[in-house]
Each structure stands twice: as C-alpha cells, then as structure tokens.
C-alpha angles and dihedrals in degrees: 000000000000121000086243092057093042090059090062099039096097119093113266108242113233117146106174122192124206118226137230126304108304106195130062110237092227090059088059094178136002128204131210145147144234115256132180109203090176090065095056135058109270089234088070100050099085090048091050095048089049091051091051088059091050087060087055095248117155104198141023126214120215149165110031094128100033103096092115089058097039090055110016090172129021109282094359109109128195111187099141093096089053091050090052092050089048092051093049092049089051091048089054089054097258127133116220135228113197126196140213109245099219093118092074114032117198123259095248090060093050094045096046095039112025090166087079090067123093123252119223128221092269092057095256119142112227119238136219116274112081129034141279092033091125117106108228091195088065109101091204090054090050090053092055091047091050092052097052093042089051090054091049096046091047090050101043105014094102098032106123091214092063108080098174153349134243116208115220119319126272092337107227142088091249114216091357086065102185137026114236097193127135093256093054089046091052094050093045088052090050090050091050091050091052092049100043104026092201134044089231090063091051091048091051094046093045094047089233095168084081112096087355094280094154117144126209095202142005092253090067092061114105129194105268107255124173089202093069099038128085094210136022118312120250102272093212089054089049091050093050093046092053091048088051093048094053090048091048091052092048088050090053092051093046090050091055092044090054092053091051095048093050090063105031141059135201091013126118126221129220144150132212110244117190120254112260090353109155106198099064116050114212092197091067087061098047092107099040098050125060093206131030109215130167145186126250135169105186098188119048101126105268104092128080119191107157122316096311099036092107089061096038105043130214110306092188092059091049092048093047091056092046090049091047100044092044094059094052098078105334097260117093141149145145116269098184118034117159118250095203140313116013130206106214104065125099085248121014112203127176114259116247110269105265095027094103091052090047092053091053094048092045086055089051092052091049092057102260113163098192134036122182131175132217107243145015099186126035107236119244093207140020136054095312103046090124090054109106124232135190093276132037128254091282088068096234114056111094115235122213094264092052090050091052092052088051090050090051093050091050089051091050091052089052090051092049088060094049096043113123112215117244094010108183123224109255111259098234090050094045090049093065096045107137135198117223114199114221125183126177093205089060090049091051095047094046090051091048090053109028089150091199133045085230094067119098115176099200088040088057094050093048091052086067095040091050091049091053092052090053088058088051094246120162103226133206112196102208140177127238096263091066125097112263095189095080090065125075089202130041124184118193109178121198093345094180102167119054143137137213094269093060092047088050089052093049091048092051090047092054095043089054094056106280124136110225123195117193126182141207119305092025118147097003093130143027122243091276091058094253123140114240120260093234139041116351109280087358100177092062101042095092092042095052093040092235143082126215124254120252088263091051097186143006133205124201124219130241112331092335110141130206124191134233123191130208129169093343095313126110123216126190121227135177112155109065131353128175124197112222132201107208119215119226108288094029116117121223111221099176139017137193114261098198146008120077091296094056110157094030116129118260100174126032137177137187141180115242118180107314094336142055140238121211122187121195109198100182136055116223122218095232102032090240094119091053090050092051095044092052090047090054090052093054095042090052088051089054090242113138117226138188131249104222125162119259108273093018108114132194118187135174122218132163093343096313129107113218122195121188124185113213091163126102092236135069114268134194117232113227094240114157118230091247093054127099117232109217102172126028131341138293092246104065127202121206107293089021126150128201126183123184140170127215 
C-alpha cells in the first residue's frame, strides 16, 4: 500500500448526535413534494409554489442534484437562485427541506479529480453523467462535500423557512453495488486490523486454511470480488466486507450531519434510505439522524398479489419498513413515494385509482410523521421524462396522484381537529403487540449461503410479518440491542448467526413469561459465520426442546412440493425443511407427510418457565402454515387475535383506527356500530381506506 493511501487508512471520526423531538404530536403527519426550481423558468416558480398550497401541501423539497449549479466552478458558489426559491416557497406558505448535493458531483470535480469516482467490480472507473458515482471512502471527495455543505448550511442554516436537511439521495451505488477502489480497500483493511488485531486472528476466523487463502499481513487483503476470482469468494470475507460497507455508509452520513449541525440551528437532519435495500443499514444511523426516512415505489411492474397486486403494491413490504424505521428513533416517514406511473421498472403500469391515497393513509396508520412525493412536475427532458408528477406536462393541470395527495392532506387536517390528546392504545390491541427481530448480519449471511434458488431471505421474513398482520398484531421491527421484556411476543425469523449471550437473553425472556417464535435456519452458525462443532444448531437445542435429525435439513428441487400436516390440515413446502427430534415434554405441532423422513416433526413447541418457545422448522409455500402456527401461539397465551385477509391492514394511531385494503377483493372494515367513520366506508373496495374513531 502506498504512503498516500496509508495516510487515509484510518477511520474518519464522525459521531453525529440526533437532537430533540422534531414534530408536534398535534400535527400527526405532514405532506409535501419534490420540486426542481433549476429545471423551470424562474417566472414559473411563484405560480408552482402557489399551486402546491392549493393542493394542501405543507412543505417542498429541493436541491439534492444541484451541485453543478451551487458550485459551477471550484470555489465559486452561486446560491442566490436557491435563496430566491426558498423565499418564494415561504411566501406561498410552504416550509422547505433542503438537501446536500453529494449524490451528483459536478463535472469539473470528476474531470479534475477522477479519483473521487467509484470503481466497479470489473475495475472500470465510473464517469460523470448520472448519480451516486462519487466514492464516499475517498478523503478528497469528502473534503469537497464538506465545503459545499458548509456553504449551504451557513447560508440557510438559520433560515426559519428551512425545517430540515436531507443528506445525499438514496445512498448507494445502485446496480454497481460496491466500489472496489484503492481508498475503499485501504479503509476496509484498516477496519479489519482494528477488528482482528493480528493477521493470524483474521486467518482463523475467515477459515483461510481452506484453498490456501492464508494472508501474511493486512495489506494483502483485497475486497472480495467475484469478477476477479475463479471460484466462489470466501463467505467470511464477504460477510465482513458487507459489515464494513454498512458502517462506512453510516460514517459518511454522520460526517455530513455533523457539518450541517455545526452551521445550523432548529433544523432536523435525515437521509432517504431505500425500502428493503440491504447494503446500507438504517439502524446504524439512528443516533446521528433526527428522522429516518426512506424511498418506496410500490408499483413498478414486478409484484403480483392477486389480480390487482401489480397496481396496488405490497402492503406488507411497506408496513415492514414503517415498523422498522419507526423503532429506530421514534421519527420516521417516506421521503419518496410515487405519485403515479414511473418510468424505470421492467413494466410501468398505472397504479389503481385510489392506490396513492391508500399508501399515504397506510403510512399514517403506521405512525409516519412525514410523507413526501417525487415529484411535483413531470420533467420534459432527461432520464425520467415518463415519470409522473402531481401535474401534467403543462405544469398546472393536477393529475390523479396529485389529487390523491391533496385528498390525504385534507383528511389529515380533519383528523388533527378530531384528535384527542393522550389517546391510549386499546388494551386488546396493545396485548398482541409483537417484537420482530431483524438483523442485517443475518440477512447478509443468508444471502451469501442461500443453499437453494428457492430461498428468499426477505420473502421468508415477510411471510411472518404478513401472518402477524392477518392476526391484527401491531408490530415493532427491532434490532438486537432493544429490550425484549416489554413485549409479550417475540418473533425471530431465520436468525442464522447468534451467540451464547443472545440465547441466554431469549431463555430469560421466555422464563419470565414471553412467547418466542423461532424459525428455520436459526442458530446454525456463530457470529463469524462458522458452523458449530457439535450437534446441528447446538446453542438452541436446549431452548427449543429438540435436536435435529442427522439429515438436519432438506431442500426440494424446481417446483417439487412436499407436504406437512398439522391438526388435520395439509400444507405444501419446497424451499427449506428441517427434521426435528423433540425431547420429552416438547409438543409436536406439525409433521412431514412424505419424503423418506415422513412422520418426523417439522414444528415443535414447549413451555419454559412462564412462557413458551415455538420452533417452525419448515417454510410453507403459501404462508398458511406460518399463520396457523402463530395463531396457535396467541390462542395458547389467551390473547385474542383477528382474522384479516392477507394484505388487509388495520392499525391504530393517535386515537384513530385506519384500515387499508391492498387485496384484490372487497373487504369489510371491523368498525363497531358505536364508532364514527371519518374517512371512507365500512365496505371497502380494493385500494380503499377507512378511518374511524371510537
């Protein structure tokens, strides 16, 4: 490694700290939209801002791709146009969210300093012309980012119209995934040295005796890259690299947050993570950001959920992200939610009329405090000219999506007036509140070793999330550092990597009255990704009251189906099935009906102290087994549950019940006769929304 690289190998210190609560409870949720004043004649700005207010919007989002205008030449800043836009927005009655422009560096920076550009897996340095081509591990790139952010914060950091800042935009390298440049390699090596201290420790934990992969020093370690390897990359190296990458991304966000806070006051800081994106971990930024926001486009042609699923989207995926982001620091929202048809999917259908409104109100029910749409005006040029906005190509005629945003904001204003202070969560609803344990390391490792093309990590997690929502359970998707004891029910799906400390915590949780549901693949490895030298999934055998058969697990090919039976019902499976040997006192809830291990246990449950442990060793094809097993756990715990259709959601927030219908059939909202319906009707069409107050 060169002396130059060595100088930048140490981690960049950037410990951001989020501020106090940033939203008034009475406001509940606010709605706004992206706008690009730089793309339109300045003579139209005032008109556009005025029309946003006519659509009932409360804020406007600007500036994330404007670095080339902010700093047209190095060190020469031009922020006057932005200040005029901010002032016009404020005059129209809109608050403003401004953005740091690091997602799209200007051409002069790329031309003068190509080393700030990322390098793909094939060794090609990316070029100016799109976005997210900057390499956030480059110290020089960070220097330029800090300079432009400082200029922005000094100019607008005390402007009362500016309520907050968004850092970057969908932090990632998109399909390129990672950067394989020398700066990233040096910082990865420094991270490894800090973690392992000696190269012998790394060789041991990476199992480097296999295929003679032994290293003599940290400088020899490369970023694992399938494009430059003959065979499969070392899975432990992949796991550590992905861990490092998420920490590097969080450090980059924290670094920018610090710059903004040094030059601003009474303004919050966020970034827009991408929904279900694996490579950047929002939980690592929960303390450096005031608000956790994210991007989601529910309809872009690749999801089927009933006949209308391609127009309605996946409500479970939306709900999962809301329930995850909300738990991180209490403030969450969607910063990019489509207003209509998009342009970048494999197929780009129109959403069902009402779907946009439904997504917004689903977010309201899930506790979101902010909803923002991309974008107000449909562009007339560029890569996204077929991407709908709030208004048509004439710049003034509201399209259906814009009207539905306006409708939602009207309804939120109505709910604000009806809100009862200190409304308490209904006891029956609160009793079934469930913690859902989510760990990015597990997701990384499961994806590194899927073992079958039929395995889908997030699909497995969502099977359980969807099942919980059919039971009417409020869900908190939490990370391991949270307190389990406040929840009566805890679901930990496919928790592949664990240690003795976590098993001890689980055991204590159950003994003290909790009900723990574990699922297939749990406990197979230690935190390094090593199998245990002992019985299969050894650390959890005593906890679940069962061992695994010598075959441990089976995987079926193609579309081949196996069957599992439970209480007279038959369930099909195909992806992953484990054979269990229950210990005395452990109840068998489901058994295999075929294959050479017919009769073996597939699902077991046992009492432990005041609680129970249930282990589901098989993944059903339809998710019906998972729903029935969960129902049996809640019933045994004397906790009444609901029986909603899959993709029909009922949430409680601030004294209001909110039902949203993502199914392709009519549904009936569970509105008591004594309740007052505020929005919608009891009989709900697909994309329907009903809000009521008891």
